[in-house]
C-alpha beads as a LAMMPS data file, in Angstrom:
LAMMPS data file: protein, C-alpha beads

334 atoms
333 bonds

1 atom types
1 bond types

-500.0 500.0 xlo xhi
-500.0 500.0 ylo yhi
-500.0 500.0 zlo zhi

Masses

1 110.0

Atoms # bond

1 1 1 147.980 309.961 -234.772
2 1 1 150.578 307.412 -233.750
3 1 1 153.345 306.750 -236.258
4 1 1 153.003 303.664 -238.459
5 1 1 155.630 301.745 -236.508
6 1 1 153.569 302.079 -233.336
7 1 1 150.464 300.853 -235.108
8 1 1 152.284 297.910 -236.630
9 1 1 153.029 296.591 -233.167
10 1 1 149.276 295.918 -232.955
11 1 1 148.754 294.158 -236.283
12 1 1 150.201 290.796 -237.398
13 1 1 152.964 290.894 -239.972
14 1 1 150.954 288.427 -242.077
15 1 1 148.463 291.213 -242.773
16 1 1 150.995 293.041 -244.923
17 1 1 152.022 290.150 -247.145
18 1 1 155.334 291.759 -248.041
19 1 1 153.575 294.715 -249.630
20 1 1 151.485 292.708 -252.103
21 1 1 148.338 293.345 -250.100
22 1 1 148.942 296.945 -249.073
23 1 1 146.929 299.843 -250.507
24 1 1 147.734 303.409 -249.430
25 1 1 144.863 304.708 -247.332
26 1 1 144.774 307.873 -249.450
27 1 1 143.926 305.759 -252.528
28 1 1 141.049 303.904 -250.879
29 1 1 137.388 304.736 -251.518
30 1 1 134.657 302.708 -249.792
31 1 1 132.712 300.571 -252.252
32 1 1 129.361 301.924 -251.083
33 1 1 130.478 305.494 -251.819
34 1 1 131.185 304.724 -255.472
35 1 1 127.888 302.846 -255.767
36 1 1 126.006 305.753 -254.231
37 1 1 127.669 308.219 -256.590
38 1 1 126.426 306.079 -259.481
39 1 1 122.864 306.314 -258.148
40 1 1 122.678 302.576 -257.492
41 1 1 122.526 302.396 -253.699
42 1 1 118.860 303.428 -253.462
43 1 1 118.005 300.927 -256.213
44 1 1 119.684 298.151 -254.247
45 1 1 117.682 299.180 -251.180
46 1 1 114.435 298.924 -253.151
47 1 1 115.320 295.479 -254.471
48 1 1 116.313 294.310 -251.004
49 1 1 113.121 295.654 -249.444
50 1 1 111.115 293.502 -251.854
51 1 1 112.818 290.439 -250.344
52 1 1 110.893 291.052 -247.118
53 1 1 107.472 290.292 -248.668
54 1 1 107.433 287.321 -248.543
55 1 1 110.760 286.947 -246.789
56 1 1 113.561 285.610 -248.989
57 1 1 116.439 287.431 -247.299
58 1 1 118.263 284.309 -246.076
59 1 1 118.150 280.553 -246.829
60 1 1 115.483 279.866 -244.187
61 1 1 112.156 278.836 -245.787
62 1 1 110.053 281.693 -244.365
63 1 1 108.235 282.187 -247.664
64 1 1 104.837 282.831 -246.058
65 1 1 106.168 285.556 -243.733
66 1 1 105.511 289.221 -244.623
67 1 1 108.154 291.099 -242.682
68 1 1 107.133 294.407 -244.255
69 1 1 103.875 293.985 -242.329
70 1 1 105.795 293.251 -239.123
71 1 1 105.530 289.459 -239.204
72 1 1 108.536 287.509 -237.954
73 1 1 110.127 284.334 -239.205
74 1 1 112.970 282.136 -238.004
75 1 1 115.164 285.132 -237.227
76 1 1 112.487 286.618 -234.885
77 1 1 112.881 290.043 -236.505
78 1 1 110.137 291.891 -238.394
79 1 1 110.074 295.130 -240.385
80 1 1 112.864 296.970 -238.573
81 1 1 116.326 295.836 -237.639
82 1 1 116.811 295.354 -233.921
83 1 1 120.093 296.435 -232.348
84 1 1 121.426 295.018 -229.079
85 1 1 124.397 297.383 -228.875
86 1 1 126.605 299.708 -230.892
87 1 1 130.056 300.256 -229.451
88 1 1 133.764 300.721 -230.008
89 1 1 135.123 297.167 -229.888
90 1 1 138.752 296.417 -229.071
91 1 1 138.379 292.623 -229.086
92 1 1 138.249 292.043 -232.831
93 1 1 141.142 291.000 -235.069
94 1 1 144.031 293.442 -235.071
95 1 1 143.435 294.248 -238.729
96 1 1 140.011 295.564 -237.692
97 1 1 140.506 297.057 -234.251
98 1 1 143.842 298.793 -234.819
99 1 1 144.462 301.586 -232.337
100 1 1 140.989 303.124 -232.146
101 1 1 138.735 300.074 -232.305
102 1 1 136.162 298.568 -234.635
103 1 1 132.728 300.200 -234.661
104 1 1 130.507 297.203 -234.001
105 1 1 126.724 297.153 -234.401
106 1 1 125.314 293.951 -232.898
107 1 1 122.028 293.020 -234.563
108 1 1 119.521 291.004 -232.553
109 1 1 118.034 287.769 -233.833
110 1 1 119.662 285.040 -235.893
111 1 1 118.740 282.524 -238.560
112 1 1 120.789 279.751 -236.913
113 1 1 120.183 277.821 -233.690
114 1 1 123.735 277.185 -232.507
115 1 1 123.525 275.141 -229.311
116 1 1 126.875 276.594 -228.165
117 1 1 126.028 280.259 -228.817
118 1 1 127.918 282.616 -226.515
119 1 1 125.551 285.528 -227.251
120 1 1 122.240 283.705 -226.935
121 1 1 120.397 286.599 -225.296
122 1 1 121.065 288.636 -228.423
123 1 1 120.797 285.953 -231.105
124 1 1 118.160 283.591 -229.701
125 1 1 116.169 285.784 -227.308
126 1 1 116.516 288.821 -229.598
127 1 1 116.905 291.426 -226.869
128 1 1 117.472 294.962 -228.137
129 1 1 115.630 297.924 -229.624
130 1 1 114.060 298.250 -233.052
131 1 1 115.697 300.963 -235.157
132 1 1 114.503 302.792 -238.257
133 1 1 116.776 303.456 -241.234
134 1 1 117.456 306.934 -239.847
135 1 1 118.354 305.477 -236.445
136 1 1 120.705 302.904 -237.973
137 1 1 122.412 305.521 -240.120
138 1 1 122.924 307.589 -236.987
139 1 1 124.614 304.674 -235.215
140 1 1 127.038 304.236 -238.116
141 1 1 127.897 307.923 -238.138
142 1 1 128.379 308.036 -234.376
143 1 1 130.889 305.168 -234.509
144 1 1 132.805 306.958 -237.262
145 1 1 132.761 310.156 -235.208
146 1 1 134.215 308.243 -232.250
147 1 1 137.267 307.396 -234.372
148 1 1 136.516 303.764 -235.268
149 1 1 138.491 302.368 -238.188
150 1 1 135.374 300.764 -239.702
151 1 1 131.684 300.055 -239.204
152 1 1 131.346 296.366 -238.319
153 1 1 127.875 294.858 -238.898
154 1 1 127.557 291.794 -236.637
155 1 1 124.979 289.080 -237.461
156 1 1 123.520 290.980 -240.424
157 1 1 122.263 288.020 -242.500
158 1 1 118.566 288.673 -241.812
159 1 1 118.628 292.491 -241.960
160 1 1 120.347 293.172 -245.289
161 1 1 117.352 295.211 -246.562
162 1 1 117.375 297.393 -243.461
163 1 1 121.118 297.977 -243.775
164 1 1 120.744 298.984 -247.417
165 1 1 117.917 301.378 -246.501
166 1 1 120.138 303.085 -243.923
167 1 1 123.299 303.386 -246.006
168 1 1 122.232 306.180 -248.400
169 1 1 121.254 308.302 -245.397
170 1 1 124.593 307.614 -243.709
171 1 1 126.591 308.332 -246.883
172 1 1 124.753 311.605 -247.487
173 1 1 125.648 312.602 -243.923
174 1 1 129.352 311.797 -244.362
175 1 1 130.009 308.085 -243.765
176 1 1 133.417 307.232 -245.257
177 1 1 134.984 304.333 -243.301
178 1 1 135.167 300.715 -244.574
179 1 1 132.025 298.634 -244.110
180 1 1 132.568 295.178 -242.566
181 1 1 129.966 292.417 -243.002
182 1 1 130.458 290.067 -240.019
183 1 1 128.364 286.967 -240.714
184 1 1 127.796 283.315 -239.808
185 1 1 128.007 282.536 -243.567
186 1 1 124.369 281.381 -243.616
187 1 1 123.396 284.132 -246.043
188 1 1 121.043 284.309 -248.988
189 1 1 122.918 284.434 -252.277
190 1 1 120.432 287.064 -253.463
191 1 1 121.331 289.231 -250.491
192 1 1 125.053 288.784 -251.132
193 1 1 124.549 289.781 -254.779
194 1 1 122.845 292.991 -253.645
195 1 1 125.835 293.719 -251.394
196 1 1 128.211 293.677 -254.350
197 1 1 129.622 297.193 -254.530
198 1 1 128.467 297.920 -250.974
199 1 1 130.564 295.836 -248.564
200 1 1 134.305 296.477 -248.301
201 1 1 135.318 293.622 -245.982
202 1 1 133.431 290.342 -245.764
203 1 1 134.082 288.431 -242.538
204 1 1 132.208 285.106 -242.623
205 1 1 132.538 282.547 -239.850
206 1 1 132.723 279.074 -241.443
207 1 1 131.532 276.930 -238.533
208 1 1 131.183 273.253 -239.467
209 1 1 131.628 271.050 -242.532
210 1 1 129.431 267.952 -242.193
211 1 1 125.650 268.270 -242.767
212 1 1 124.916 265.942 -239.837
213 1 1 126.989 268.086 -237.456
214 1 1 125.330 271.237 -238.776
215 1 1 121.875 269.763 -238.257
216 1 1 122.742 268.724 -234.709
217 1 1 124.608 271.826 -233.575
218 1 1 123.384 274.678 -235.827
219 1 1 119.821 273.597 -236.558
220 1 1 120.208 273.547 -240.368
221 1 1 121.501 270.677 -242.482
222 1 1 122.316 272.769 -245.573
223 1 1 124.737 275.093 -243.775
224 1 1 127.952 273.758 -245.429
225 1 1 126.572 274.063 -248.957
226 1 1 125.330 277.593 -248.256
227 1 1 128.576 278.644 -246.573
228 1 1 130.736 277.383 -249.433
229 1 1 128.575 279.156 -252.009
230 1 1 128.398 282.508 -250.231
231 1 1 132.085 282.590 -249.245
232 1 1 132.995 281.868 -252.854
233 1 1 130.691 284.688 -253.982
234 1 1 132.133 287.061 -251.388
235 1 1 135.681 286.330 -252.513
236 1 1 134.677 286.893 -256.140
237 1 1 133.393 290.343 -255.172
238 1 1 136.225 291.651 -253.005
239 1 1 139.209 289.315 -253.430
240 1 1 141.896 288.661 -250.820
241 1 1 142.202 290.998 -247.859
242 1 1 143.934 294.304 -248.579
243 1 1 145.254 296.533 -245.813
244 1 1 146.582 300.072 -245.536
245 1 1 150.115 301.125 -244.589
246 1 1 149.361 300.435 -240.932
247 1 1 147.921 296.978 -241.494
248 1 1 144.273 297.985 -241.120
249 1 1 141.752 296.183 -243.306
250 1 1 140.375 298.121 -246.264
251 1 1 138.858 295.571 -248.628
252 1 1 138.672 291.821 -249.090
253 1 1 137.793 288.554 -247.397
254 1 1 138.660 287.587 -243.819
255 1 1 137.411 284.170 -242.667
256 1 1 136.949 283.089 -239.075
257 1 1 136.842 279.477 -237.934
258 1 1 136.193 278.420 -234.348
259 1 1 137.875 275.123 -233.500
260 1 1 135.360 272.859 -231.720
261 1 1 136.001 270.041 -229.221
262 1 1 136.345 266.713 -231.005
263 1 1 135.700 268.212 -234.456
264 1 1 139.201 268.892 -235.752
265 1 1 138.532 266.794 -238.846
266 1 1 135.845 269.306 -239.813
267 1 1 138.336 272.125 -239.233
268 1 1 140.716 270.429 -241.631
269 1 1 138.074 270.195 -244.362
270 1 1 137.160 273.856 -243.959
271 1 1 140.788 274.943 -244.131
272 1 1 141.321 272.825 -247.248
273 1 1 138.353 274.546 -248.884
274 1 1 139.748 277.985 -248.022
275 1 1 143.163 277.080 -249.424
276 1 1 141.539 275.987 -252.687
277 1 1 139.648 279.280 -252.782
278 1 1 142.936 281.151 -252.385
279 1 1 146.073 280.382 -250.448
280 1 1 146.208 284.112 -249.714
281 1 1 142.925 283.969 -247.770
282 1 1 143.289 285.756 -244.431
283 1 1 142.096 283.284 -241.777
284 1 1 141.540 283.547 -238.052
285 1 1 141.687 280.058 -236.508
286 1 1 140.080 280.755 -233.148
287 1 1 140.589 278.925 -229.853
288 1 1 137.924 280.760 -227.825
289 1 1 135.333 277.964 -227.675
290 1 1 133.748 277.426 -224.294
291 1 1 130.545 275.574 -223.332
292 1 1 127.499 277.866 -223.356
293 1 1 123.739 278.057 -223.985
294 1 1 122.150 274.624 -224.673
295 1 1 125.447 272.823 -224.171
296 1 1 125.419 273.701 -220.478
297 1 1 121.645 273.482 -219.941
298 1 1 121.105 269.933 -221.233
299 1 1 123.172 266.723 -221.206
300 1 1 122.215 266.109 -224.836
301 1 1 125.379 267.857 -226.035
302 1 1 127.815 266.430 -223.478
303 1 1 130.471 265.971 -226.166
304 1 1 130.771 269.759 -226.424
305 1 1 130.768 270.387 -222.681
306 1 1 134.503 271.055 -222.416
307 1 1 136.882 273.747 -223.663
308 1 1 138.766 273.061 -226.854
309 1 1 142.145 271.480 -226.128
310 1 1 145.327 273.290 -227.011
311 1 1 146.403 270.273 -229.057
312 1 1 143.225 270.546 -231.144
313 1 1 143.854 274.182 -231.995
314 1 1 147.499 273.411 -232.724
315 1 1 146.456 270.597 -235.071
316 1 1 144.105 272.925 -236.950
317 1 1 146.794 275.596 -237.298
318 1 1 149.343 273.044 -238.465
319 1 1 146.926 271.802 -241.109
320 1 1 146.240 275.362 -242.259
321 1 1 149.948 275.831 -242.916
322 1 1 150.238 272.384 -244.497
323 1 1 147.608 273.218 -247.125
324 1 1 149.325 276.504 -247.945
325 1 1 147.420 279.069 -245.906
326 1 1 149.871 281.594 -244.477
327 1 1 147.939 284.772 -243.645
328 1 1 146.877 283.472 -240.234
329 1 1 145.679 285.987 -237.682
330 1 1 147.764 286.027 -234.509
331 1 1 147.340 288.052 -231.340
332 1 1 150.500 289.736 -230.136
333 1 1 151.747 288.158 -226.932
334 1 1 150.405 284.639 -227.599

Bonds

1 1 1 2
2 1 2 3
3 1 3 4
4 1 4 5
5 1 5 6
6 1 6 7
7 1 7 8
8 1 8 9
9 1 9 10
10 1 10 11
11 1 11 12
12 1 12 13
13 1 13 14
14 1 14 15
15 1 15 16
16 1 16 17
17 1 17 18
18 1 18 19
19 1 19 20
20 1 20 21
21 1 21 22
22 1 22 23
23 1 23 24
24 1 24 25
25 1 25 26
26 1 26 27
27 1 27 28
28 1 28 29
29 1 29 30
30 1 30 31
31 1 31 32
32 1 32 33
33 1 33 34
34 1 34 35
35 1 35 36
36 1 36 37
37 1 37 38
38 1 38 39
39 1 39 40
40 1 40 41
41 1 41 42
42 1 42 43
43 1 43 44
44 1 44 45
45 1 45 46
46 1 46 47
47 1 47 48
48 1 48 49
49 1 49 50
50 1 50 51
51 1 51 52
52 1 52 53
53 1 53 54
54 1 54 55
55 1 55 56
56 1 56 57
57 1 57 58
58 1 58 59
59 1 59 60
60 1 60 61
61 1 61 62
62 1 62 63
63 1 63 64
64 1 64 65
65 1 65 66
66 1 66 67
67 1 67 68
68 1 68 69
69 1 69 70
70 1 70 71
71 1 71 72
72 1 72 73
73 1 73 74
74 1 74 75
75 1 75 76
76 1 76 77
77 1 77 78
78 1 78 79
79 1 79 80
80 1 80 81
81 1 81 82
82 1 82 83
83 1 83 84
84 1 84 85
85 1 85 86
86 1 86 87
87 1 87 88
88 1 88 89
89 1 89 90
90 1 90 91
91 1 91 92
92 1 92 93
93 1 93 94
94 1 94 95
95 1 95 96
96 1 96 97
97 1 97 98
98 1 98 99
99 1 99 100
100 1 100 101
101 1 101 102
102 1 102 103
103 1 103 104
104 1 104 105
105 1 105 106
106 1 106 107
107 1 107 108
108 1 108 109
109 1 109 110
110 1 110 111
111 1 111 112
112 1 112 113
113 1 113 114
114 1 114 115
115 1 115 116
116 1 116 117
117 1 117 118
118 1 118 119
119 1 119 120
120 1 120 121
121 1 121 122
122 1 122 123
123 1 123 124
124 1 124 125
125 1 125 126
126 1 126 127
127 1 127 128
128 1 128 129
129 1 129 130
130 1 130 131
131 1 131 132
132 1 132 133
133 1 133 134
134 1 134 135
135 1 135 136
136 1 136 137
137 1 137 138
138 1 138 139
139 1 139 140
140 1 140 141
141 1 141 142
142 1 142 143
143 1 143 144
144 1 144 145
145 1 145 146
146 1 146 147
147 1 147 148
148 1 148 149
149 1 149 150
150 1 150 151
151 1 151 152
152 1 152 153
153 1 153 154
154 1 154 155
155 1 155 156
156 1 156 157
157 1 157 158
158 1 158 159
159 1 159 160
160 1 160 161
161 1 161 162
162 1 162 163
163 1 163 164
164 1 164 165
165 1 165 166
166 1 166 167
167 1 167 168
168 1 168 169
169 1 169 170
170 1 170 171
171 1 171 172
172 1 172 173
173 1 173 174
174 1 174 175
175 1 175 176
176 1 176 177
177 1 177 178
178 1 178 179
179 1 179 180
180 1 180 181
181 1 181 182
182 1 182 183
183 1 183 184
184 1 184 185
185 1 185 186
186 1 186 187
187 1 187 188
188 1 188 189
189 1 189 190
190 1 190 191
191 1 191 192
192 1 192 193
193 1 193 194
194 1 194 195
195 1 195 196
196 1 196 197
197 1 197 198
198 1 198 199
199 1 199 200
200 1 200 201
201 1 201 202
202 1 202 203
203 1 203 204
204 1 204 205
205 1 205 206
206 1 206 207
207 1 207 208
208 1 208 209
209 1 209 210
210 1 210 211
211 1 211 212
212 1 212 213
213 1 213 214
214 1 214 215
215 1 215 216
216 1 216 217
217 1 217 218
218 1 218 219
219 1 219 220
220 1 220 221
221 1 221 222
222 1 222 223
223 1 223 224
224 1 224 225
225 1 225 226
226 1 226 227
227 1 227 228
228 1 228 229
229 1 229 230
230 1 230 231
231 1 231 232
232 1 232 233
233 1 233 234
234 1 234 235
235 1 235 236
236 1 236 237
237 1 237 238
238 1 238 239
239 1 239 240
240 1 240 241
241 1 241 242
242 1 242 243
243 1 243 244
244 1 244 245
245 1 245 246
246 1 246 247
247 1 247 248
248 1 248 249
249 1 249 250
250 1 250 251
251 1 251 252
252 1 252 253
253 1 253 254
254 1 254 255
255 1 255 256
256 1 256 257
257 1 257 258
258 1 258 259
259 1 259 260
260 1 260 261
261 1 261 262
262 1 262 263
263 1 263 264
264 1 264 265
265 1 265 266
266 1 266 267
267 1 267 268
268 1 268 269
269 1 269 270
270 1 270 271
271 1 271 272
272 1 272 273
273 1 273 274
274 1 274 275
275 1 275 276
276 1 276 277
277 1 277 278
278 1 278 279
279 1 279 280
280 1 280 281
281 1 281 282
282 1 282 283
283 1 283 284
284 1 284 285
285 1 285 286
286 1 286 287
287 1 287 288
288 1 288 289
289 1 289 290
290 1 290 291
291 1 291 292
292 1 292 293
293 1 293 294
294 1 294 295
295 1 295 296
296 1 296 297
297 1 297 298
298 1 298 299
299 1 299 300
300 1 300 301
301 1 301 302
302 1 302 303
303 1 303 304
304 1 304 305
305 1 305 306
306 1 306 307
307 1 307 308
308 1 308 309
309 1 309 310
310 1 310 311
311 1 311 312
312 1 312 313
313 1 313 314
314 1 314 315
315 1 315 316
316 1 316 317
317 1 317 318
318 1 318 319
319 1 319 320
320 1 320 321
321 1 321 322
322 1 322 323
323 1 323 324
324 1 324 325
325 1 325 326
326 1 326 327
327 1 327 328
328 1 328 329
329 1 329 330
330 1 330 331
331 1 331 332
332 1 332 333
333 1 333 334
């Protein structure tokens, strides 16, 4: 293994927080391992499975949908989770990817209808293969075997029961790396409660602030209320992001926010909320927006049909610092 100094060239100094947020790797135990040892993981899986009939997994009103019988609701996924890909990912935040990559499992389907989605074939068209609990456990174990620093569950909001069914099998077979829950923040509070003592790192993406914008661009008006509630609950469970000696995430909250063209005021409101939650919140203010999906196929969303301007991202970052946020993710070489 490379010495710590070599690894630290790949992770931002803000991850360490002057030692306040560092936990020796040798002292870390994944939350799901402790829960399994207490005999509670299978119980959580049973409770989560009951959410599928009728479906109450996420905030979508699919109350007449029996997913245990294979019916599908807004997410377009039935009894089994569907996986588009499982791979070693080197494009995530440095605190996740480190030297050996983040073990990402991309779930198909989504409970949002983002008109700018950059992965629409996966989220909106739901391409992929259905996997049983045994299959999903095997994917987790394979990513660990390939040296990934964590297992990163991408778009998991609608498949929490299936994840909880797979985890006991994976733990019994040796899963020991941190579990990352990589979400749009449109989660069911009941699902998040069941994940208490299971997830090590929550990584919600707080998209937009105003209900009207959320209705227009995400397809759901209640998104901001849901996002605020679940991010608050996530922080209450795991606290601020903790890292190991090499700056790799072990436990805590990491929030993403994608700056959108013409919507910097909404970025400011989101950043203010995160600062009130905790000024030590680890935040990735992202500048990767580009027109995609419905934005490029219809003139209805012409206001989003341009890249985000550098000045807009700079304004969002400046506001983050102004409200006291300081653990801001930064790619080396920018």
